[in-house]
A tleap script that builds the chain and sets N, CA, C and O, in Angstrom:
source leaprc.protein.ff14SB
mol = sequence {
  NMET THR TYR ARG VAL VAL ARG ASP ASP VAL
  TRP THR ASN ILE ARG GLY LEU ASN PRO ARG
  GLU LYS LEU VAL ALA ILE TYR LEU GLU ALA
  GLY PRO HIE SER HIE PHE SER GLY LEU PHE
  PRO CYS ALA PRO ILE ASP ILE SER ARG GLY
  THR GLY LEU SER GLU ARG GLU SER ARG ALA
  THR ILE LYS ALA LEU ASN GLU SER GLY ARG
  VAL VAL TYR ASP PRO SER ARG LEU LEU VAL
  PHE VAL PRO GLY MET ILE GLU ARG GLN LEU
  GLY THR ALA HIE PHE ASN ALA LYS HIE GLN
  SER GLY ILE ARG ALA HIE LEU GLU ARG LEU
  PRO LYS GLU SER ARG ALA VAL GLU ALA PHE
  PHE ARG ASP TYR GLY GLU ARG LEU GLY CCYS
}
set mol.1.N position { 71.993 134.847 -157.174 }
set mol.1.CA position { 71.075 135.642 -157.966 }
set mol.1.C position { 71.851 136.267 -159.128 }
set mol.1.O position { 72.924 136.839 -158.934 }
set mol.2.N position { 71.310 136.154 -160.305 }
set mol.2.CA position { 71.906 136.795 -161.465 }
set mol.2.C position { 71.198 138.120 -161.712 }
set mol.2.O position { 70.120 138.378 -161.177 }
set mol.3.N position { 71.816 138.936 -162.519 }
set mol.3.CA position { 71.154 140.183 -162.852 }
set mol.3.C position { 70.828 140.209 -164.330 }
set mol.3.O position { 71.479 139.532 -165.127 }
set mol.4.N position { 69.840 140.976 -164.696 }
set mol.4.CA position { 69.445 141.176 -166.078 }
set mol.4.C position { 69.490 142.658 -166.383 }
set mol.4.O position { 69.286 143.498 -165.506 }
set mol.5.N position { 69.755 142.958 -167.612 }
set mol.5.CA position { 69.790 144.332 -168.071 }
set mol.5.C position { 68.405 144.707 -168.594 }
set mol.5.O position { 67.834 143.995 -169.419 }
set mol.6.N position { 67.883 145.799 -168.122 }
set mol.6.CA position { 66.658 146.353 -168.695 }
set mol.6.C position { 67.065 147.715 -169.245 }
set mol.6.O position { 67.176 148.694 -168.507 }
set mol.7.N position { 67.282 147.752 -170.539 }
set mol.7.CA position { 67.759 148.966 -171.195 }
set mol.7.C position { 66.651 150.007 -171.248 }
set mol.7.O position { 65.465 149.683 -171.191 }
set mol.8.N position { 67.061 151.255 -171.357 }
set mol.8.CA position { 66.063 152.321 -171.391 }
set mol.8.C position { 65.211 152.299 -172.657 }
set mol.8.O position { 64.137 152.899 -172.685 }
set mol.9.N position { 65.673 151.620 -173.699 }
set mol.9.CA position { 64.854 151.527 -174.914 }
set mol.9.C position { 63.739 150.481 -174.790 }
set mol.9.O position { 62.975 150.270 -175.731 }
set mol.10.N position { 63.651 149.831 -173.629 }
set mol.10.CA position { 62.561 148.875 -173.407 }
set mol.10.C position { 61.212 149.564 -173.601 }
set mol.10.O position { 60.262 148.947 -174.082 }
set mol.11.N position { 61.129 150.831 -173.232 }
set mol.11.CA position { 59.864 151.551 -173.329 }
set mol.11.C position { 59.482 151.764 -174.782 }
set mol.11.O position { 58.297 151.777 -175.115 }
set mol.12.N position { 60.467 151.932 -175.649 }
set mol.12.CA position { 60.202 152.031 -177.088 }
set mol.12.C position { 59.803 150.665 -177.630 }
set mol.12.O position { 58.890 150.555 -178.448 }
set mol.13.N position { 60.488 149.633 -177.171 }
set mol.13.CA position { 60.239 148.275 -177.663 }
set mol.13.C position { 58.864 147.741 -177.300 }
set mol.13.O position { 58.312 146.905 -178.015 }
set mol.14.N position { 58.309 148.217 -176.193 }
set mol.14.CA position { 56.998 147.696 -175.770 }
set mol.14.C position { 55.862 148.667 -176.072 }
set mol.14.O position { 54.716 148.445 -175.683 }
set mol.15.N position { 56.199 149.732 -176.763 }
set mol.15.CA position { 55.149 150.689 -177.152 }
set mol.15.C position { 54.099 149.946 -177.978 }
set mol.15.O position { 54.440 149.108 -178.813 }
set mol.16.N position { 52.864 150.246 -177.750 }
set mol.16.CA position { 51.783 149.604 -178.497 }
set mol.16.C position { 51.202 148.388 -177.795 }
set mol.16.O position { 50.158 147.877 -178.201 }
set mol.17.N position { 51.864 147.922 -176.752 }
set mol.17.CA position { 51.320 146.804 -175.980 }
set mol.17.C position { 50.370 147.349 -174.920 }
set mol.17.O position { 50.498 148.490 -174.476 }
set mol.18.N position { 49.417 146.514 -174.524 }
set mol.18.CA position { 48.542 146.928 -173.429 }
set mol.18.C position { 49.305 146.765 -172.105 }
set mol.18.O position { 50.373 146.154 -172.093 }
set mol.19.N position { 48.784 147.292 -171.001 }
set mol.19.CA position { 49.517 147.236 -169.731 }
set mol.19.C position { 49.915 145.822 -169.284 }
set mol.19.O position { 51.027 145.627 -168.792 }
set mol.20.N position { 49.040 144.849 -169.445 }
set mol.20.CA position { 49.398 143.475 -169.053 }
set mol.20.C position { 50.531 142.935 -169.919 }
set mol.20.O position { 51.457 142.296 -169.421 }
set mol.21.N position { 50.446 143.197 -171.217 }
set mol.21.CA position { 51.503 142.730 -172.121 }
set mol.21.C position { 52.840 143.393 -171.787 }
set mol.21.O position { 53.883 142.743 -171.839 }
set mol.22.N position { 52.813 144.679 -171.447 }
set mol.22.CA position { 54.044 145.371 -171.047 }
set mol.22.C position { 54.629 144.728 -169.795 }
set mol.22.O position { 55.833 144.482 -169.721 }
set mol.23.N position { 53.784 144.461 -168.822 }
set mol.23.CA position { 54.237 143.853 -167.573 }
set mol.23.C position { 54.875 142.492 -167.827 }
set mol.23.O position { 55.954 142.204 -167.311 }
set mol.24.N position { 54.218 141.667 -168.613 }
set mol.24.CA position { 54.755 140.327 -168.881 }
set mol.24.C position { 56.012 140.418 -169.736 }
set mol.24.O position { 56.951 139.652 -169.519 }
set mol.25.N position { 56.057 141.327 -170.697 }
set mol.25.CA position { 57.268 141.491 -171.523 }
set mol.25.C position { 58.468 141.863 -170.655 }
set mol.25.O position { 59.559 141.324 -170.842 }
set mol.26.N position { 58.273 142.771 -169.718 }
set mol.26.CA position { 59.371 143.153 -168.827 }
set mol.26.C position { 59.719 142.007 -167.882 }
set mol.26.O position { 60.891 141.780 -167.583 }
set mol.27.N position { 58.695 141.282 -167.409 }
set mol.27.CA position { 58.949 140.112 -166.562 }
set mol.27.C position { 59.810 139.090 -167.307 }
set mol.27.O position { 60.755 138.542 -166.740 }
set mol.28.N position { 59.486 138.837 -168.571 }
set mol.28.CA position { 60.261 137.870 -169.351 }
set mol.28.C position { 61.700 138.343 -169.537 }
set mol.28.O position { 62.628 137.535 -169.524 }
set mol.29.N position { 61.879 139.613 -169.705 }
set mol.29.CA position { 63.213 140.174 -169.928 }
set mol.29.C position { 64.070 140.126 -168.657 }
set mol.29.O position { 65.279 139.905 -168.730 }
set mol.30.N position { 63.446 140.332 -167.505 }
set mol.30.CA position { 64.232 140.509 -166.288 }
set mol.30.C position { 63.821 139.614 -165.126 }
set mol.30.O position { 64.375 139.741 -164.034 }
set mol.31.N position { 62.873 138.722 -165.331 }
set mol.31.CA position { 62.373 137.889 -164.246 }
set mol.31.C position { 63.365 136.856 -163.756 }
set mol.31.O position { 64.383 136.609 -164.402 }
set mol.32.N position { 63.072 136.251 -162.617 }
set mol.32.CA position { 64.005 135.317 -161.989 }
set mol.32.C position { 64.228 134.014 -162.765 }
set mol.32.O position { 65.205 133.310 -162.510 }
set mol.33.N position { 63.355 133.688 -163.688 }
set mol.33.CA position { 63.508 132.443 -164.449 }
set mol.33.C position { 64.154 132.676 -165.817 }
set mol.33.O position { 64.418 131.727 -166.555 }
set mol.34.N position { 64.402 133.929 -166.146 }
set mol.34.CA position { 64.927 134.237 -167.474 }
set mol.34.C position { 66.381 133.790 -167.616 }
set mol.34.O position { 67.080 133.557 -166.630 }
set mol.35.N position { 66.807 133.680 -168.853 }
set mol.35.CA position { 68.192 133.336 -169.183 }
set mol.35.C position { 68.654 134.323 -170.239 }
set mol.35.O position { 67.876 134.718 -171.108 }
set mol.36.N position { 69.911 134.720 -170.170 }
set mol.36.CA position { 70.387 135.750 -171.086 }
set mol.36.C position { 70.208 135.403 -172.548 }
set mol.36.O position { 70.177 136.296 -173.395 }
set mol.37.N position { 70.088 134.122 -172.860 }
set mol.37.CA position { 69.895 133.689 -174.248 }
set mol.37.C position { 68.505 134.035 -174.775 }
set mol.37.O position { 68.291 134.077 -175.987 }
set mol.38.N position { 67.563 134.284 -173.869 }
set mol.38.CA position { 66.186 134.537 -174.272 }
set mol.38.C position { 65.358 133.275 -174.406 }
set mol.38.O position { 64.182 133.345 -174.762 }
set mol.39.N position { 65.949 132.123 -174.127 }
set mol.39.CA position { 65.269 130.827 -174.220 }
set mol.39.C position { 65.276 130.204 -172.834 }
set mol.39.O position { 66.339 129.916 -172.284 }
set mol.40.N position { 64.091 129.995 -172.268 }
set mol.40.CA position { 64.058 129.484 -170.900 }
set mol.40.C position { 62.668 128.945 -170.564 }
set mol.40.O position { 61.688 129.294 -171.222 }
set mol.41.N position { 62.584 128.085 -169.527 }
set mol.41.CA position { 61.293 127.591 -169.062 }
set mol.41.C position { 60.462 128.746 -168.495 }
set mol.41.O position { 60.983 129.635 -167.821 }
set mol.42.N position { 59.184 128.710 -168.778 }
set mol.42.CA position { 58.312 129.792 -168.323 }
set mol.42.C position { 56.885 129.266 -168.188 }
set mol.42.O position { 56.187 129.071 -169.183 }
set mol.43.N position { 56.471 129.044 -166.969 }
set mol.43.CA position { 55.112 128.570 -166.709 }
set mol.43.C position { 54.221 129.755 -166.349 }
set mol.43.O position { 54.670 130.690 -165.686 }
set mol.44.N position { 52.975 129.722 -166.776 }
set mol.44.CA position { 52.049 130.808 -166.406 }
set mol.44.C position { 51.981 131.061 -164.901 }
set mol.44.O position { 51.820 132.205 -164.476 }
set mol.45.N position { 52.102 130.015 -164.099 }
set mol.45.CA position { 52.055 130.197 -162.643 }
set mol.45.C position { 53.235 131.044 -162.171 }
set mol.45.O position { 53.096 131.832 -161.236 }
set mol.46.N position { 54.391 130.890 -162.809 }
set mol.46.CA position { 55.554 131.700 -162.447 }
set mol.46.C position { 55.339 133.161 -162.821 }
set mol.46.O position { 55.708 134.063 -162.068 }
set mol.47.N position { 54.740 133.390 -163.986 }
set mol.47.CA position { 54.412 134.759 -164.389 }
set mol.47.C position { 53.447 135.361 -163.376 }
set mol.47.O position { 53.595 136.516 -162.977 }
set mol.48.N position { 52.462 134.574 -162.963 }
set mol.48.CA position { 51.478 135.042 -161.977 }
set mol.48.C position { 52.145 135.432 -160.662 }
set mol.48.O position { 51.873 136.495 -160.105 }
set mol.49.N position { 53.006 134.572 -160.185 }
set mol.49.CA position { 53.687 134.850 -158.915 }
set mol.49.C position { 54.557 136.094 -159.006 }
set mol.49.O position { 54.658 136.858 -158.046 }
set mol.50.N position { 55.182 136.298 -160.157 }
set mol.50.CA position { 56.076 137.437 -160.314 }
set mol.50.C position { 55.389 138.752 -160.602 }
set mol.50.O position { 55.921 139.814 -160.280 }
set mol.51.N position { 54.218 138.696 -161.202 }
set mol.51.CA position { 53.566 139.927 -161.651 }
set mol.51.C position { 52.308 140.293 -160.880 }
set mol.51.O position { 51.881 141.448 -160.898 }
set mol.52.N position { 51.715 139.324 -160.209 }
set mol.52.CA position { 50.445 139.573 -159.535 }
set mol.52.C position { 49.239 139.345 -160.423 }
set mol.52.O position { 48.103 139.472 -159.965 }
set mol.53.N position { 49.464 139.008 -161.697 }
set mol.53.CA position { 48.353 138.654 -162.575 }
set mol.53.C position { 47.820 137.289 -162.171 }
set mol.53.O position { 48.538 136.490 -161.571 }
set mol.54.N position { 46.579 137.025 -162.493 }
set mol.54.CA position { 46.057 135.681 -162.250 }
set mol.54.C position { 46.711 134.732 -163.255 }
set mol.54.O position { 47.283 135.165 -164.255 }
set mol.55.N position { 46.618 133.442 -162.972 }
set mol.55.CA position { 47.183 132.468 -163.902 }
set mol.55.C position { 46.471 132.540 -165.253 }
set mol.55.O position { 47.092 132.393 -166.306 }
set mol.56.N position { 45.174 132.765 -165.204 }
set mol.56.CA position { 44.400 132.907 -166.446 }
set mol.56.C position { 44.876 134.126 -167.249 }
set mol.56.O position { 45.057 134.046 -168.465 }
set mol.57.N position { 45.075 135.243 -166.562 }
set mol.57.CA position { 45.579 136.447 -167.235 }
set mol.57.C position { 46.989 136.212 -167.793 }
set mol.57.O position { 47.308 136.663 -168.893 }
set mol.58.N position { 47.814 135.517 -167.043 }
set mol.58.CA position { 49.170 135.211 -167.490 }
set mol.58.C position { 49.152 134.367 -168.756 }
set mol.58.O position { 49.882 134.640 -169.709 }
set mol.59.N position { 48.306 133.337 -168.753 }
set mol.59.CA position { 48.172 132.463 -169.927 }
set mol.59.C position { 47.717 133.262 -171.147 }
set mol.59.O position { 48.288 133.139 -172.231 }
set mol.60.N position { 46.685 134.081 -170.958 }
set mol.60.CA position { 46.145 134.878 -172.062 }
set mol.60.C position { 47.179 135.884 -172.576 }
set mol.60.O position { 47.261 136.131 -173.779 }
set mol.61.N position { 47.957 136.456 -171.675 }
set mol.61.CA position { 48.938 137.469 -172.076 }
set mol.61.C position { 50.108 136.851 -172.819 }
set mol.61.O position { 50.542 137.393 -173.835 }
set mol.62.N position { 50.625 135.740 -172.344 }
set mol.62.CA position { 51.748 135.097 -173.053 }
set mol.62.C position { 51.269 134.597 -174.414 }
set mol.62.O position { 52.025 134.606 -175.386 }
set mol.63.N position { 50.009 134.162 -174.481 }
set mol.63.CA position { 49.430 133.747 -175.764 }
set mol.63.C position { 49.352 134.940 -176.719 }
set mol.63.O position { 49.678 134.812 -177.899 }
set mol.64.N position { 48.927 136.085 -176.220 }
set mol.64.CA position { 48.844 137.289 -177.061 }
set mol.64.C position { 50.229 137.731 -177.534 }
set mol.64.O position { 50.389 138.126 -178.688 }
set mol.65.N position { 51.227 137.668 -176.657 }
set mol.65.CA position { 52.595 138.023 -177.052 }
set mol.65.C position { 53.128 137.047 -178.100 }
set mol.65.O position { 53.852 137.437 -179.017 }
set mol.66.N position { 52.761 135.782 -177.954 }
set mol.66.CA position { 53.151 134.770 -178.936 }
set mol.66.C position { 52.485 135.047 -180.284 }
set mol.66.O position { 53.139 135.015 -181.326 }
set mol.67.N position { 51.198 135.317 -180.256 }
set mol.67.CA position { 50.460 135.544 -181.501 }
set mol.67.C position { 50.921 136.809 -182.217 }
set mol.67.O position { 50.824 136.894 -183.441 }
set mol.68.N position { 51.415 137.782 -181.477 }
set mol.68.CA position { 51.901 139.022 -182.098 }
set mol.68.C position { 53.356 138.914 -182.555 }
set mol.68.O position { 53.882 139.839 -183.174 }
set mol.69.N position { 54.005 137.789 -182.253 }
set mol.69.CA position { 55.389 137.586 -182.670 }
set mol.69.C position { 56.420 138.168 -181.722 }
set mol.69.O position { 57.613 138.156 -182.028 }
set mol.70.N position { 55.991 138.672 -180.586 }
set mol.70.CA position { 56.935 139.235 -179.603 }
set mol.70.C position { 57.749 138.145 -178.924 }
set mol.70.O position { 58.895 138.365 -178.532 }
set mol.71.N position { 57.145 136.962 -178.788 }
set mol.71.CA position { 57.817 135.802 -178.209 }
set mol.71.C position { 57.388 134.573 -179.012 }
set mol.71.O position { 56.425 134.613 -179.777 }
set mol.72.N position { 58.121 133.498 -178.817 }
set mol.72.CA position { 57.679 132.193 -179.307 }
set mol.72.C position { 57.476 131.359 -178.054 }
set mol.72.O position { 58.423 131.057 -177.327 }
set mol.73.N position { 56.226 130.995 -177.818 }
set mol.73.CA position { 55.898 130.256 -176.606 }
set mol.73.C position { 55.431 128.860 -176.969 }
set mol.73.O position { 54.615 128.677 -177.872 }
set mol.74.N position { 55.954 127.889 -176.258 }
set mol.74.CA position { 55.565 126.495 -176.436 }
set mol.74.C position { 54.825 126.062 -175.171 }
set mol.74.O position { 55.461 125.676 -174.189 }
set mol.75.N position { 53.479 126.121 -175.180 }
set mol.75.CA position { 52.727 125.798 -173.967 }
set mol.75.C position { 52.831 124.334 -173.548 }
set mol.75.O position { 52.651 124.016 -172.373 }
set mol.76.N position { 53.117 123.445 -174.488 }
set mol.76.CA position { 53.222 122.033 -174.111 }
set mol.76.C position { 54.534 121.753 -173.379 }
set mol.76.O position { 54.598 120.835 -172.561 }
set mol.77.N position { 55.568 122.524 -173.661 }
set mol.77.CA position { 56.873 122.357 -173.002 }
set mol.77.C position { 57.145 123.453 -171.970 }
set mol.77.O position { 58.143 123.407 -171.251 }
set mol.78.N position { 56.249 124.435 -171.907 }
set mol.78.CA position { 56.409 125.582 -171.012 }
set mol.78.C position { 57.760 126.271 -171.222 }
set mol.78.O position { 58.470 126.606 -170.274 }
set mol.79.N position { 58.084 126.465 -172.496 }
set mol.79.CA position { 59.319 127.159 -172.870 }
set mol.79.C position { 58.975 128.415 -173.645 }
set mol.79.O position { 58.010 128.441 -174.408 }
set mol.80.N position { 59.771 129.458 -173.447 }
set mol.80.CA position { 59.595 130.695 -174.184 }
set mol.80.C position { 60.928 131.094 -174.812 }
set mol.80.O position { 61.997 130.869 -174.244 }
set mol.81.N position { 60.836 131.686 -175.985 }
set mol.81.CA position { 61.991 132.306 -176.625 }
set mol.81.C position { 61.630 133.756 -176.863 }
set mol.81.O position { 60.613 134.059 -177.488 }
set mol.82.N position { 62.470 134.657 -176.360 }
set mol.82.CA position { 62.272 136.095 -176.515 }
set mol.82.C position { 63.287 136.573 -177.554 }
set mol.82.O position { 64.457 136.765 -177.222 }
set mol.83.N position { 62.860 136.770 -178.807 }
set mol.83.CA position { 63.801 137.191 -179.848 }
set mol.83.C position { 64.511 138.495 -179.485 }
set mol.83.O position { 63.902 139.433 -178.971 }
set mol.84.N position { 65.806 138.526 -179.764 }
set mol.84.CA position { 66.607 139.722 -179.532 }
set mol.84.C position { 67.083 139.897 -178.102 }
set mol.84.O position { 67.868 140.804 -177.824 }
set mol.85.N position { 66.629 139.054 -177.194 }
set mol.85.CA position { 67.009 139.225 -175.791 }
set mol.85.C position { 68.504 139.033 -175.590 }
set mol.85.O position { 69.114 139.727 -174.777 }
set mol.86.N position { 69.091 138.110 -176.312 }
set mol.86.CA position { 70.514 137.841 -176.121 }
set mol.86.C position { 71.358 139.085 -176.425 }
set mol.86.O position { 72.317 139.376 -175.710 }
set mol.87.N position { 71.001 139.810 -177.477 }
set mol.87.CA position { 71.736 141.027 -177.799 }
set mol.87.C position { 71.515 142.107 -176.730 }
set mol.87.O position { 72.440 142.833 -176.366 }
set mol.88.N position { 70.293 142.198 -176.243 }
set mol.88.CA position { 70.005 143.192 -175.206 }
set mol.88.C position { 70.732 142.864 -173.908 }
set mol.88.O position { 71.216 143.765 -173.224 }
set mol.89.N position { 70.812 141.583 -173.566 }
set mol.89.CA position { 71.482 141.203 -172.325 }
set mol.89.C position { 73.004 141.293 -172.423 }
set mol.89.O position { 73.666 141.699 -171.468 }
set mol.90.N position { 73.553 140.917 -173.565 }
set mol.90.CA position { 75.007 140.948 -173.725 }
set mol.90.C position { 75.518 142.303 -174.196 }
set mol.90.O position { 76.693 142.626 -174.023 }
set mol.91.N position { 74.629 143.092 -174.791 }
set mol.91.CA position { 75.048 144.378 -175.320 }
set mol.91.C position { 75.797 144.267 -176.635 }
set mol.91.O position { 76.423 145.226 -177.087 }
set mol.92.N position { 75.730 143.091 -177.246 }
set mol.92.CA position { 76.432 142.859 -178.508 }
set mol.92.C position { 75.766 141.717 -179.265 }
set mol.92.O position { 75.063 140.894 -178.678 }
set mol.93.N position { 75.994 141.678 -180.565 }
set mol.93.CA position { 75.483 140.571 -181.381 }
set mol.93.C position { 76.558 139.502 -181.564 }
set mol.93.O position { 76.326 138.494 -182.231 }
set mol.94.N position { 77.721 139.718 -180.979 }
set mol.94.CA position { 78.847 138.780 -181.119 }
set mol.94.C position { 79.011 137.972 -179.842 }
set mol.94.O position { 79.025 138.521 -178.741 }
set mol.95.N position { 79.132 136.679 -180.003 }
set mol.95.CA position { 79.260 135.790 -178.857 }
set mol.95.C position { 80.713 135.374 -178.700 }
set mol.95.O position { 81.317 134.858 -179.640 }
set mol.96.N position { 81.277 135.592 -177.524 }
set mol.96.CA position { 82.628 135.102 -177.287 }
set mol.96.C position { 82.543 133.643 -176.820 }
set mol.96.O position { 81.450 133.090 -176.694 }
set mol.97.N position { 83.687 133.032 -176.568 }
set mol.97.CA position { 83.720 131.613 -176.195 }
set mol.97.C position { 82.956 131.359 -174.890 }
set mol.97.O position { 82.298 130.328 -174.749 }
set mol.98.N position { 83.040 132.281 -173.948 }
set mol.98.CA position { 82.328 132.110 -172.677 }
set mol.98.C position { 80.811 132.146 -172.896 }
set mol.98.O position { 80.077 131.346 -172.316 }
set mol.99.N position { 80.349 133.074 -173.734 }
set mol.99.CA position { 78.915 133.141 -174.049 }
set mol.99.C position { 78.462 131.841 -174.704 }
set mol.99.O position { 77.457 131.250 -174.309 }
set mol.100.N position { 79.218 131.402 -175.711 }
set mol.100.CA position { 78.857 130.186 -176.438 }
set mol.100.C position { 78.806 128.985 -175.505 }
set mol.100.O position { 77.895 128.161 -175.591 }
set mol.101.N position { 79.780 128.889 -174.623 }
set mol.101.CA position { 79.816 127.773 -173.677 }
set mol.101.C position { 78.608 127.815 -172.747 }
set mol.101.O position { 77.991 126.783 -172.485 }
set mol.102.N position { 78.270 128.989 -172.252 }
set mol.102.CA position { 77.119 129.138 -171.364 }
set mol.102.C position { 75.813 128.792 -172.051 }
set mol.102.O position { 74.940 128.152 -171.464 }
set mol.103.N position { 75.686 129.220 -173.300 }
set mol.103.CA position { 74.461 128.924 -174.053 }
set mol.103.C position { 74.362 127.437 -174.339 }
set mol.103.O position { 73.294 126.847 -174.178 }
set mol.104.N position { 75.451 126.827 -174.759 }
set mol.104.CA position { 75.420 125.383 -175.047 }
set mol.104.C position { 75.070 124.569 -173.802 }
set mol.104.O position { 74.278 123.630 -173.879 }
set mol.105.N position { 75.651 124.918 -172.668 }
set mol.105.CA position { 75.339 124.207 -171.416 }
set mol.105.C position { 73.861 124.381 -171.065 }
set mol.105.O position { 73.211 123.438 -170.614 }
set mol.106.N position { 73.342 125.576 -171.269 }
set mol.106.CA position { 71.921 125.841 -171.002 }
set mol.106.C position { 71.037 125.004 -171.925 }
set mol.106.O position { 70.045 124.425 -171.484 }
set mol.107.N position { 71.396 124.944 -173.189 }
set mol.107.CA position { 70.606 124.186 -174.167 }
set mol.107.C position { 70.566 122.698 -173.843 }
set mol.107.O position { 69.573 122.031 -174.133 }
set mol.108.N position { 71.618 122.176 -173.252 }
set mol.108.CA position { 71.661 120.760 -172.881 }
set mol.108.C position { 70.577 120.407 -171.864 }
set mol.108.O position { 70.149 119.255 -171.788 }
set mol.109.N position { 70.139 121.380 -171.095 }
set mol.109.CA position { 69.141 121.138 -170.051 }
set mol.109.C position { 67.703 121.304 -170.541 }
set mol.109.O position { 66.756 121.052 -169.795 }
set mol.110.N position { 67.543 121.723 -171.786 }
set mol.110.CA position { 66.196 121.990 -172.315 }
set mol.110.C position { 65.759 120.889 -173.271 }
set mol.110.O position { 66.601 120.225 -173.874 }
set mol.111.N position { 64.442 120.687 -173.418 }
set mol.111.CA position { 63.956 119.707 -174.395 }
set mol.111.C position { 64.404 120.105 -175.801 }
set mol.111.O position { 64.442 121.289 -176.137 }
set mol.112.N position { 64.733 119.134 -176.596 }
set mol.112.CA position { 65.214 119.413 -177.960 }
set mol.112.C position { 64.075 119.736 -178.914 }
set mol.112.O position { 64.236 120.548 -179.825 }
set mol.113.N position { 62.931 119.107 -178.710 }
set mol.113.CA position { 61.806 119.305 -179.619 }
set mol.113.C position { 60.827 120.292 -179.018 }
set mol.113.O position { 60.035 119.961 -178.136 }
set mol.114.N position { 60.904 121.506 -179.517 }
set mol.114.CA position { 60.039 122.569 -179.016 }
set mol.114.C position { 60.017 123.695 -180.039 }
set mol.114.O position { 61.033 123.988 -180.669 }
set mol.115.N position { 58.873 124.319 -180.203 }
set mol.115.CA position { 58.757 125.478 -181.103 }
set mol.115.C position { 59.726 126.582 -180.682 }
set mol.115.O position { 60.333 127.246 -181.521 }
set mol.116.N position { 59.860 126.766 -179.362 }
set mol.116.CA position { 60.729 127.821 -178.852 }
set mol.116.C position { 62.200 127.526 -179.172 }
set mol.116.O position { 62.943 128.417 -179.582 }
set mol.117.N position { 62.607 126.276 -178.981 }
set mol.117.CA position { 63.990 125.884 -179.275 }
set mol.117.C position { 64.260 126.013 -180.773 }
set mol.117.O position { 65.315 126.503 -181.176 }
set mol.118.N position { 63.315 125.578 -181.591 }
set mol.118.CA position { 63.475 125.698 -183.050 }
set mol.118.C position { 63.623 127.158 -183.464 }
set mol.118.O position { 64.450 127.471 -184.320 }
set mol.119.N position { 62.845 128.047 -182.880 }
set mol.119.CA position { 62.945 129.478 -183.199 }
set mol.119.C position { 64.303 130.034 -182.759 }
set mol.119.O position { 64.906 130.843 -183.464 }
set mol.120.N position { 64.773 129.602 -181.605 }
set mol.120.CA position { 66.086 130.030 -181.131 }
set mol.120.C position { 67.164 129.630 -182.138 }
set mol.120.O position { 68.012 130.445 -182.500 }
set mol.121.N position { 67.130 128.375 -182.588 }
set mol.121.CA position { 68.144 127.905 -183.537 }
set mol.121.C position { 68.035 128.602 -184.891 }
set mol.121.O position { 69.048 128.823 -185.554 }
set mol.122.N position { 66.829 128.948 -185.305 }
set mol.122.CA position { 66.683 129.723 -186.551 }
set mol.122.C position { 67.416 131.057 -186.437 }
set mol.122.O position { 68.071 131.499 -187.381 }
set mol.123.N position { 67.300 131.685 -185.283 }
set mol.123.CA position { 67.931 132.989 -185.076 }
set mol.123.C position { 69.420 132.906 -184.764 }
set mol.123.O position { 70.192 133.755 -185.211 }
set mol.124.N position { 69.832 131.896 -184.004 }
set mol.124.CA position { 71.198 131.894 -183.478 }
set mol.124.C position { 72.038 130.647 -183.775 }
set mol.124.O position { 73.231 130.625 -183.471 }
set mol.125.N position { 71.440 129.622 -184.358 }
set mol.125.CA position { 72.155 128.377 -184.584 }
set mol.125.C position { 73.454 128.544 -185.359 }
set mol.125.O position { 74.480 127.972 -184.991 }
set mol.126.N position { 73.410 129.316 -186.415 }
set mol.126.CA position { 74.604 129.497 -187.254 }
set mol.126.C position { 75.726 130.190 -186.466 }
set mol.126.O position { 76.886 129.785 -186.544 }
set mol.127.N position { 75.375 131.223 -185.718 }
set mol.127.CA position { 76.388 131.942 -184.942 }
set mol.127.C position { 76.963 131.102 -183.819 }
set mol.127.O position { 78.086 131.337 -183.373 }
set mol.128.N position { 76.195 130.120 -183.359 }
set mol.128.CA position { 76.671 129.235 -182.310 }
set mol.128.C position { 77.349 128.000 -182.886 }
set mol.128.O position { 77.909 127.196 -182.140 }
set mol.129.N position { 77.305 127.845 -184.186 }
set mol.129.CA position { 77.894 126.671 -184.824 }
set mol.129.C position { 77.088 125.421 -184.592 }
set mol.129.O position { 77.642 124.323 -184.534 }
set mol.130.N position { 75.764 125.574 -184.457 }
set mol.130.CA position { 74.879 124.421 -184.198 }
set mol.130.C position { 74.065 124.102 -185.425 }
set mol.130.O position { 73.263 123.168 -185.408 }
savepdb mol mol.pdb
quit
């Protein structure tokens, strides 16, 4: 089991979201399927199992978070990118060699063609040398 950091400023970051959106945002940040990079597989059924929301509610909530720009969700690939998560999880905007290696290995396991992957590379590709 890995651990995730849920910083105390999470409450500021999710201000303005409705209760379901807050629940799913925190689930994405700290749930069992998350990855410190902020890019990971995420199926509505997994959100449902983790939060107690119905699958329909999970789908609608991740769609709302996507439409508001809080996440980039690719429903055809079931991938999500949570912008800024990598900095929150690492506590820094600088990636050391171990971070870079871990992220690259993770990326090898994900589909290359995805809105979520493209958004990740827009934000972090240059810093990763990709």
